[in-house]
N, CA and C of each residue as an Amber inpcrd file, in Angstrom:
protein
   330
   0.8330000  -1.1700000   0.0000000   0.0000000   0.0000000   0.0000000
   0.8860000   1.2440000   0.0000000   0.6370000   2.1480000  -0.9430000
   1.4160000   3.3750000  -1.0520000   0.6420000   4.5230000  -0.4130000
   1.3000000   5.1950000   0.5330000   0.6480000   6.3090000   1.1990000
   1.2270000   7.6140000   0.6720000   0.3660000   8.5120000   0.2420000
   0.8220000   9.7990000  -0.2550000   1.0310000  10.7490000   0.9270000
   2.1830000  11.4120000   0.9330000   2.4990000  12.3710000   1.9880000
   2.2190000  13.7650000   1.4530000   1.4580000  14.5170000   2.1980000
   1.1110000  15.8770000   1.8010000   2.3070000  16.7950000   1.9880000
   2.5320000  17.6700000   1.0160000   3.6150000  18.6410000   1.1230000
   3.0850000  20.0670000   1.1240000   1.8350000  20.2410000   1.4970000
   1.3030000  21.5930000   1.5920000   2.0110000  22.3100000   2.7280000
   2.0770000  23.6450000   2.6970000   2.7590000  24.3560000   3.7810000
   2.2520000  23.9690000   5.1660000   0.9580000  23.7450000   5.3340000
   0.4350000  23.3770000   6.6460000   0.9890000  22.0330000   7.1170000
   1.2060000  21.1060000   6.1870000   1.7200000  19.7930000   6.5710000
   3.2080000  19.8640000   6.9130000   3.9670000  20.6470000   6.1730000
   5.4130000  20.7180000   6.4080000   5.7570000  21.6200000   7.5900000
   4.9720000  22.6340000   7.8000000   5.2320000  23.6070000   8.8640000
   3.9540000  23.7590000   9.6940000   3.6290000  22.7430000  10.4260000
   2.3500000  22.6880000  11.1450000   2.1580000  23.8530000  12.1090000
   3.2240000  24.4540000  12.5760000   3.1130000  25.5200000  13.5710000
   3.3530000  26.9200000  13.0050000   3.5110000  27.0100000  11.6840000
   3.8440000  28.2860000  11.0430000   2.7020000  28.7260000  10.1440000
   2.4320000  30.0260000  10.1630000   1.4890000  30.5910000   9.1990000
   2.1910000  31.7360000   8.4790000   1.8360000  31.9210000   7.2210000
   2.4360000  32.9790000   6.4070000   1.3120000  33.6820000   5.6650000
   0.7170000  34.7050000   6.3030000  -0.3290000  35.4510000   5.6070000
   0.2510000  36.1300000   4.3640000  -0.5160000  36.2470000   3.2910000
  -0.0130000  36.8900000   2.0780000   0.5190000  38.2970000   2.3760000
   1.7220000  38.5750000   1.9130000   2.3300000  39.8850000   2.0900000
   2.8010000  40.1820000   3.4990000   2.8430000  39.1840000   4.3640000
   3.2510000  39.3910000   5.7550000   4.3600000  38.4120000   6.1140000
   4.8850000  38.5470000   7.3090000   5.9630000  37.6880000   7.7900000
   5.4350000  36.3400000   8.2530000   6.2700000  35.3160000   8.0970000
   5.9470000  33.9970000   8.6440000   6.0180000  34.1060000  10.1590000
   5.0680000  33.4510000  10.8390000   4.9830000  33.5540000  12.2960000
   4.4090000  32.2770000  12.8860000   4.5360000  32.1360000  14.1950000
   3.9380000  30.9910000  14.8780000   2.4310000  31.1550000  14.8940000
   1.7150000  30.0820000  14.6070000   0.2470000  30.1370000  14.5890000
  -0.3260000  30.4580000  15.9560000   0.1900000  29.8300000  16.9990000
  -0.3730000  30.0090000  18.3390000   0.1360000  31.2530000  19.0550000
   1.1660000  31.8700000  18.5130000   1.7290000  33.1010000  19.0820000
   2.0200000  34.0450000  17.9140000   0.9930000  34.6620000  17.3370000
   1.1690000  35.4150000  16.0980000   2.1500000  36.5800000  16.1680000
   2.4680000  37.0430000  17.3560000   3.4490000  38.1280000  17.4550000
   4.8770000  37.6030000  17.3390000   5.0480000  36.2940000  17.4070000
   6.3650000  35.6800000  17.3390000   6.6700000  35.3050000  15.8950000
   7.4780000  36.1410000  15.2440000   7.8310000  35.9010000  13.8450000
   8.9880000  34.9080000  13.7360000   9.0090000  34.1620000  12.6510000
  10.1070000  33.2230000  12.4050000  11.4300000  33.9810000  12.4150000
  11.4500000  35.1860000  11.8480000  12.6970000  35.9650000  11.8060000
  13.2190000  36.2680000  13.2080000  12.3460000  36.4490000  14.1900000
  12.7820000  36.6900000  15.5690000  13.4590000  35.4420000  16.1440000
  12.8590000  34.3100000  15.8860000  13.4040000  33.0420000  16.3810000
  14.7580000  32.7780000  15.7320000  14.8260000  32.9890000  14.4270000
  16.0530000  32.7310000  13.6850000  17.1430000  33.7290000  14.0680000
  16.7640000  34.9520000  14.3920000  17.7560000  35.9340000  14.8460000
  18.4660000  35.4290000  16.0960000  17.7230000  34.8120000  17.0060000
  18.3220000  34.2390000  18.2130000  19.2530000  33.0890000  17.8440000
  18.8460000  32.2920000  16.8930000  19.6820000  31.1750000  16.4170000
  20.9780000  31.7080000  15.8010000  20.8660000  32.7050000  14.9220000
  22.0440000  33.2280000  14.2250000  22.9660000  34.0150000  15.1560000
  22.3910000  34.8230000  16.0400000  23.2010000  35.6790000  16.9050000
  23.8630000  34.9180000  18.0470000  23.1660000  33.9310000  18.5860000
  23.6590000  33.2610000  19.7930000  23.9260000  31.7680000  19.6170000
  23.5690000  31.2260000  18.4650000  23.7730000  29.8020000  18.2380000
  22.8260000  28.9290000  19.0430000  21.6830000  29.4850000  19.4390000
  20.7330000  28.7230000  20.2460000  20.2290000  27.4890000  19.5140000
  20.1830000  26.3980000  20.2190000  19.5340000  25.1860000  19.7290000
  18.0350000  25.3810000  19.9020000  17.2070000  24.5450000  19.2610000
  15.7670000  24.6530000  19.5080000  15.4190000  24.5210000  20.9930000
  16.1380000  23.6740000  21.7090000  15.8720000  23.5150000  23.1440000
  16.1830000  24.8070000  23.9050000  17.2930000  25.4500000  23.5630000
  17.6520000  26.7080000  24.2180000  16.6670000  27.8160000  23.8300000
  16.1910000  27.8010000  22.5940000  15.1880000  28.7880000  22.1800000
  13.9540000  28.6950000  23.0710000  13.5740000  27.4730000  23.4090000
  12.3960000  27.2780000  24.2730000  12.6550000  27.7930000  25.6810000
  13.9040000  27.7420000  26.1350000  14.2270000  28.3220000  27.4390000
  14.1890000  29.8480000  27.3610000  14.6390000  30.3930000  26.2410000
  14.6460000  31.8510000  26.0680000  13.2460000  32.4080000  25.8030000
  12.4360000  31.6260000  25.1050000  11.0580000  32.0070000  24.7700000
  10.1310000  30.9400000  25.3560000   9.8390000  30.9950000  26.6510000
   9.1210000  29.8990000  27.3200000   7.7210000  29.6170000  26.7930000
   7.1460000  30.5490000  26.0720000   5.8070000  30.3180000  25.5100000
   5.8640000  29.4690000  24.2360000   7.0750000  29.1980000  23.7330000
   7.2410000  28.4400000  22.4950000   7.5250000  26.9710000  22.8120000
   6.8150000  26.0830000  22.1220000   7.0450000  24.6450000  22.3130000
   8.2280000  24.1960000  21.4600000   8.7730000  23.0490000  21.8040000
   9.9010000  22.4970000  21.0530000   9.5050000  22.2210000  19.6030000
   8.2970000  21.7180000  19.3950000   7.8560000  21.4510000  18.0180000
   7.7190000  22.7520000  17.2280000   7.3310000  23.8540000  17.8800000
   7.2720000  25.1470000  17.1970000   8.6700000  25.6310000  16.8260000
   9.6340000  25.4350000  17.7180000  11.0170000  25.8350000  17.4310000
  11.5650000  25.0610000  16.2360000  11.3470000  23.7590000  16.2170000
  11.8280000  22.9510000  15.0930000  11.1010000  23.3200000  13.7950000
   9.8310000  23.6360000  13.8870000   9.0670000  24.0420000  12.7130000
   9.6120000  25.3590000  12.1580000   9.9360000  26.2910000  13.0480000
  10.5210000  27.5700000  12.6220000  11.8720000  27.3400000  11.9560000
  12.6760000  26.4560000  12.5050000  13.9840000  26.1430000  11.9100000
  13.8080000  25.5220000  10.5240000  12.8750000  24.5830000  10.4050000
  12.6220000  23.9510000   9.1050000  12.1650000  24.9900000   8.0870000
  11.2670000  25.8750000   8.5070000  10.7880000  26.9220000   7.6060000
  11.9620000  27.7940000   7.1670000  12.8250000  28.1530000   8.1030000
  13.9910000  28.9810000   7.7660000  14.8750000  28.3010000   6.7300000
  15.2240000  27.0460000   6.9510000  16.1400000  26.3820000   6.0310000
  15.5150000  26.1700000   4.6510000  14.1910000  26.1240000   4.5730000
  13.5110000  26.0260000   3.2800000  13.2570000  27.3880000   2.6380000
  13.3350000  28.4730000   3.4220000  13.0530000  29.8300000   2.9340000
  14.1250000  30.8050000   3.4260000  15.3640000  30.3540000   3.3970000
  16.4590000  31.1070000   4.0030000  16.6190000  32.5080000   3.4060000
  16.5510000  32.6410000   2.1120000  16.7300000  33.9540000   1.4820000
  15.6510000  34.9350000   1.9620000  14.4230000  34.4840000   1.9890000
  13.2940000  35.3220000   2.4450000  13.4910000  35.7950000   3.8850000
  13.8510000  34.8920000   4.7780000  14.0070000  35.2400000   6.1910000
  15.2500000  36.1020000   6.3960000  16.3460000  35.7900000   5.7110000
  17.5520000  36.6160000   5.8230000  17.2770000  38.0470000   5.3600000
  16.5200000  38.2070000   4.2800000  16.1650000  39.5490000   3.8040000
  15.3100000  40.2870000   4.8330000  14.3880000  39.5760000   5.4520000
  13.5420000  40.1880000   6.4870000  14.3950000  40.6540000   7.6710000
  15.3390000  39.8390000   8.0940000  16.2190000  40.2050000   9.2040000
  17.0560000  41.4230000   8.8260000  17.6120000  41.4320000   7.6260000
  18.4020000  42.5850000   7.1630000  17.5630000  43.8570000   7.1270000
  16.3530000  43.7540000   6.6360000  15.4380000  44.9090000   6.5670000
  15.1550000  45.4400000   7.9740000  14.9090000  44.5450000   8.9200000
  14.6430000  44.9520000  10.3000000  15.8660000  45.6190000  10.9290000
  17.0630000  45.1050000  10.6360000  18.2820000  45.7170000  11.1620000
  18.4850000  47.1210000  10.5980000  18.2230000  47.3030000   9.2960000
  18.3410000  48.6370000   8.6870000  17.3420000  49.6110000   9.3120000
  16.1060000  49.1550000   9.5310000  15.0960000  50.0040000  10.1700000
  15.5250000  50.3880000  11.5820000  16.0330000  49.4310000  12.3290000
  16.4940000  49.7010000  13.6910000  17.6210000  50.7310000  13.6840000
  18.6120000  50.5390000  12.8130000  19.7430000  51.4640000  12.7390000
  19.2870000  52.8600000  12.3440000  18.3310000  52.9510000  11.4510000
  17.8010000  54.2390000  11.0190000  17.1180000  54.9620000  12.1790000
  16.3040000  54.2370000  12.9220000  15.6130000  54.8210000  14.0780000
  16.6270000  55.2290000  15.1410000  17.5840000  54.3640000  15.3880000
  18.6150000  54.6350000  16.4020000  19.4440000  55.8580000  16.0400000
  19.8150000  55.9770000  14.7800000  20.6270000  57.1040000  14.3300000
  19.8720000  58.4270000  14.4410000  18.5620000  58.3790000  14.3320000
  17.7500000  59.5960000  14.3890000  17.5140000  60.0800000  15.8260000
  17.8230000  59.2500000  16.8080000  17.5930000  59.6060000  18.2100000
  18.7760000  60.4040000  18.7590000  18.5010000  61.3990000  19.5950000
  19.6120000  62.1130000  20.2380000  20.2910000  61.1910000  21.2500000
  21.5580000  61.4300000  21.5340000  22.2360000  60.5730000  22.5180000
  21.6020000  60.7110000  23.8980000  21.6040000  59.6430000  24.6370000
  21.0540000  59.6580000  25.9940000  21.9410000  60.5280000  26.8740000
  21.3990000  61.0280000  27.9800000  22.2180000  61.8400000  28.8850000
  23.4690000  61.1060000  29.3780000  23.3420000  59.8320000  29.6200000
  24.4970000  59.0500000  30.0910000  25.5550000  58.9770000  29.0040000
  25.1520000  58.6770000  27.7790000  26.1050000  58.6000000  26.6800000
  26.7570000  59.9580000  26.4390000  25.9710000  61.0090000  26.5390000
  26.5030000  62.3700000  26.3830000  27.6030000  62.6370000  27.4130000
  27.3190000  62.2810000  28.6540000  28.2830000  62.5010000  29.7330000
  29.5370000  61.6500000  29.5310000  29.3810000  60.4040000  29.1210000
  30.5480000  59.5490000  28.8560000  31.4050000  60.1340000  27.7560000
  30.7900000  60.6600000  26.7250000  31.5530000  61.2910000  25.6350000
  32.3120000  62.5260000  26.1330000  31.6440000  63.3090000  26.9870000
  32.2930000  64.4860000  27.5600000  33.5170000  64.0930000  28.3610000
  33.4450000  62.9480000  29.0200000  34.5730000  62.4580000  29.8220000
  35.5900000  61.7160000  28.9840000  35.3080000  61.5530000  27.6990000
  36.2160000  60.8570000  26.8010000  36.2160000  59.3510000  26.9750000
  35.1410000  58.8260000  27.5640000  35.0800000  57.3870000  27.8490000
  34.3500000  56.5930000  26.7680000  33.7070000  57.2680000  25.8560000
  32.9620000  56.5090000  24.8290000  33.0540000  57.1950000  23.5090000
């Protein structure tokens, strides 16, 4: 007997949803984007188990699903992370220095 395995996105990434024109995210925690999870993986080398310790609301199966989605859509997620970093840097550059940073600069410490 031959059993057909479904390869629809829901079957391959049971815990991920990707609304049209939006970021891939966890179904049960829609504010948790795959790019956020992968950023932790790339920046700190977190394993899926460590990701669950860092993000206690995320299950191990959700972490593995996010990793699988990333490795199948790496260019898309990497571009999203780069875009978010550029936005962050732009916002940061537009902000005046904090009083503490100002004082450190005056003292020649930063």
